N, C-alpha and C positions, 0 to 999 in steps of 0.2 A: 164044157167048151173044149173043142178039139183044136190043137195047134198044128199048123203045117208050115213048111218053109216059105211058101208064097206070101202067107199072112205076115210073117216076120219081115220078109224082104220089102213088102209094100210099106210097112211102118218105117223101115230104114231108109226108104226112098224119100222120106220127108226131111231127112237130115242132110244138110249141105256141108261139104268140107270147105272151110274158109280159104284154103290155099288156092283153089281153082273155081269155086262156086258150084261145082257139080255135086249131085247127091251121092251118097256112099255107094249105091248100087250102080249108078251110071259111071262112076269113077272106078269101078271094079275093085273096091276096097274091102268087100266082104269075102273072106276066105271060104274055100269049099270044104269046110269042116263042121257045118252046123249040126248040132245034136239036139233033139227034142225028146224029153222024157216027161210025159204028163204035162205039168205046168212049169217045167224047168227047161230053159233054153240056154245053150252055150254055143259060142262061135268066136272067131277072131276077126279083128279089123286090121287090114294091112296098110301100113304107112311106108312112105319112101325111105325115111331115115329113122333110126332108133331114137334120135333126139328131136323128133318133130314137135314144134312148139304148140301145136293144136291137139296133141294126142289126148290129154286128160279131158279137155272140153268136148271133144268129139265122142269119146267113150261115154261120158255122162249124158250127152244129148241122145245117143243111140239107146241107152237104157230108158231114158224118159219117154222117147218116142214109142217104144214097144209097150210100155205100161199105159201110155196115154191113148194110143190108137187101138190097142187090143184088150188088155186087162191089167189092172193094178195088182192082181194076184200072181202074176208071173214072176218067177225067180230068174233073173238074168245074170249070166256069167260071161263076161266079155274079156278075152285076152287080146294082146296086141302082137303083131309081127311086123317086120320091116323087110322091104325088098333089098335094102342095102345092108351089108354085113356090119355088125356093131363095132364101135371104136374099141380098141384093146383096153383092157383094164388098167387102172393106175399101177405104175410100176413096170409096165411093158409098153409104154407109149413110144419110146425112142430107142428101139433095140440096136440101131446102128450108130448111136452116139456114144463116144468114149467119155467125154468130160462136159459137164454142164456148169457154166459159170454165171452167177448172178452179178450184175454190175449195178451198184446202188449208190445213193447219196442221201444224207440226212435232210437236205433241203434242195430246193431248185436253184438254178442259176450258177452252179459250180462247174458246169461243163461235162456232166456225166455222159450225155449222149454223144458229145464230141469225142470223149475218151473211148466210148464203146465202139463207135464207127471206125476210128483210127486204129484201135487195138485189133479189130476184126481184119482190117486190111493188112496190118503188120504181121499177124499170124499167118495170113495167106502168103505173104512175101517170104516167110520162113519155111514155107512148103507144107503147111497144114491145111486140111479141109475144114472150112469154117462156115457156120451158120449164125445169123444174127436175127433174133426176134425182138421187135420193138414192142415191149409190153406196157409202154406208157399209153394206155388206152385213151386217156383224155387229152394228151398233148403229144401225138406221134410226130417225130422229127426225122426218123430214118429215111423216109422217101425223099425229102428235100436234100439231106446230106449226101445221098447217093445219086441225086438227079434222076430219080425214077418216079416222080410225082404222078405222071400220067400212066404209069404201068397198072395193068389190071390182071392179076393172076387168074389163070384158068384152072379148071378141075380136070383130073385124069382118073379114069376108073382103073383101080388096081385091086385084084382079089375081091371083087364085089363091093368095093368102097370107092366113093368119089373123093379123091384127095386133092388138096390145093397144091399146085406146083409153085414153089417159091421163085421170086424174081432173082436173077443172078447178075451181079455187077462187081467188077474188080475181083472176081473169083469168089465173092462172098454170097451165100444163099440168104435171101432177105424176105422177111414177112413182117407186115405192120398193119394194124387196123386202119392206118391212113390210106391203104390201097382200096378200102371198101367203103369209106365215108366221104362226104363232101368236105374238102379241105377248108372251105369258107364258112362252114357251119360248126357251131359248138356241138360236141358229142354229149348229149344229155341222157345218160344211162344210169340206172340204179346199179348198185354193186353186183347184184346177181347177174344182170345182163352183161356187164363188163367181164365178169369171171367166166361166164359161158363162152363169150367171144374169144377170150384168151385160150380156153381149153381147146377150142376148134383150131386155132392157129398152131397149137402144139400137137394135138393128137390126130387132126384130120388133114395133115400136110405131108408132102413127100420130102422129108428132110434127108432121108437116106443115110449114107455113111459119112460121119463127121468126126473129126478129132476134137473140135471145140464147138460147143453150142453156147453162144453168148446171149444173155437175156438182159436187155436194157430196161431196167425196172423204173417205175415212176419214182419221183423224189419222195422222201419221207417214209411213212409206214401206212399201209392201206390194205383193203381186201385183196388187192392184186398180189401183194407179197404173200399173203396167207394162201391164196389159191396156188401160187407157184410151189410153195413148200409142201402143200398137200397133194400136189399132182406129180412133182418131179423130185428125184433124189439129187439135189445139187452137190456137185463135187466141192464147191466152195463159193465164196462171194468176195468181190472186190468193193471197197468203199472209196468213193471219190470225194475229195473235199478241197477247198482252198485254204490257205494258211490263216484266214481270219478267225478270230476267237468265236464269233457267232456261228460260223460254219463248222468249226471244230466241235462245238457243243452239240450240234445236231448230228455230226458224224459219230460222236460217242454213242448217241441213242441208236443210230443205225447199226452200229457194231453190236450193241446189246440185243437188238432185235434178232439177229442171226445166232448169237452165241448163247441165248438163254436156254434153260434146261428143256423147254418144250419144243424148240426148233432145232438146236444143235447143228447148225451149218458152219463149217470152219471158215474163218476169215483168211483168205489167201494173201491179202496184203492191202495196204492203204496207198492210194495214188494222190499225190499233191498236184492239183492242177492250178495254173496261174501262179506257179511257185515264185516267179520273178518276171519282170518285164525286160525284154531285150529289144531295143530298136534295131530295125533291119540294117541301118547304116552304121551301127556300133555293135556288132554281134558279140563282142567280148564283154560288153557292159551288162551289169545286172542291177535292176532297181526293184527293191522288195516293197512294192506299193500295197500289198495286202498283208504284210507281216513276213517275218523270216522264220522258216523251218518249223512252222506250227504243226504240220502233219508229222514231221520227223519226231518232234517232242511227244506228240500223242501216240505215235507208234511205239516209242520206247516205253512210255508210261503203261500202255496196254499190252506190251509184249507181242506186237504184231509187226511183221516186216513192212518196211516202206519200199514198195517195189517200183516206184517211178515218181519223178518230179518233172512236170511238163511246164516249160516256160510260156509266158503270155507273149505271143507274137501276133501282129495284126493279120498275118497270112492265114492263121488258123481259122479265124472268123470268116475271112473272105473265101477260103477253100470250102468251108462248110456251107456257106450260102450258095456257092457255085456248084455244089454237088461233086466236088473233087477233093476227097480227104487228103490232108497235108501229108499223111503217111505214105502216099504214093511216091513222094520225092524223098529218097534217102539222103540226098545231098544237103538238106536243110537241117537246121538245129532241131526243129520240132519233129521232122521225119526220123532223125536218128533217135530222138527221145522216145518216140512211140515204138521204134524197133527194139530199143533196149527194154522198154516196158513189156513187150511181148515175150522177149527172151526170159525176162525175170519171172513172168507168169508161168511159162512152161516149166522152169526150174521148180517153182513153188508147187505146181500141180503134181509134178513127178515125185517130189518129196512127200507131199500129202498122201499120195496114193500108196506109197511104200510104208509110211509110218502110221497111217490111220485107217480104220475100218470104213467101208462105204457109208455114206450118209443115209439115214433112214427117212422115208417119207413121213411127214407129220400126219398122224391119224386125225380124222375128222371127228370131233366130239359133238354129240347132239344133246 
């Protein structure tokens, strides 16, 4: 039997690309590099992106089609190419970012995202270039907190790659999975899908030059945390907690997650949220409704700095719901508290960068 290119192309014309329904030949996905040597055939299939979700299934279908329609004795060698330049390798994803800070909490409901949003705004007010990534894939809240729920980021081609342009509000560059999913529908993804989406928001976006890149992590410990430390070298992490004993127990686990020997991410500080309740009409009064100085005691016990205590004031909740972070107003108690937190974080980061070696990305073990 003699093989020739048209025979191969006719077989490949029976394979459809799921992304557009066209066959591989019609879609111009077969590269002009076909080589035939006896019963050996080699060529490339061209995909738009190096991360194309149909890549493996299409290659398998192409091999099957050649053996089915021509001969089962053919040796097929298919390589893949992409029209878009590949994503930079791990370790080179954010070349313009000076400091990457993970904002974590051992449990939900302690105000971690509120702290992340207001800290980002406060750092901007101090004159820094700031980005905020909402990495809480299953419960994104950043779009609402910045009143950009209807925003839809667009892509811009840079050096052969289509990059997502972050939304900018109050001087902060923002990206969240919430921009790409229906806010009224639950996000039902397996861990791998969530991790891949997160990698795209990190590596396929135009973050540009930033002094601080804040990552609002999901509560607890999960695949997302593992993806982050395997993808980025974090400068350090902040752990947010309330003074309650149950929250502190979870905060202790969160601290251990970052400081264990396999991860080795420095804890820059503990933030005590809802430290006390202060009524608007009695700004000098403090009511310790969740306990007193629980985070301060935990910080001393674990030899970690307490870098902020944020009071519980009704306006924080209202401002978050209205998409106007309370940190925008420096004349309020909470506005000043977040500004002090931002200044404390800057001091801790500067000290960490002088005294400690850069964090190493956690290697993926198979």
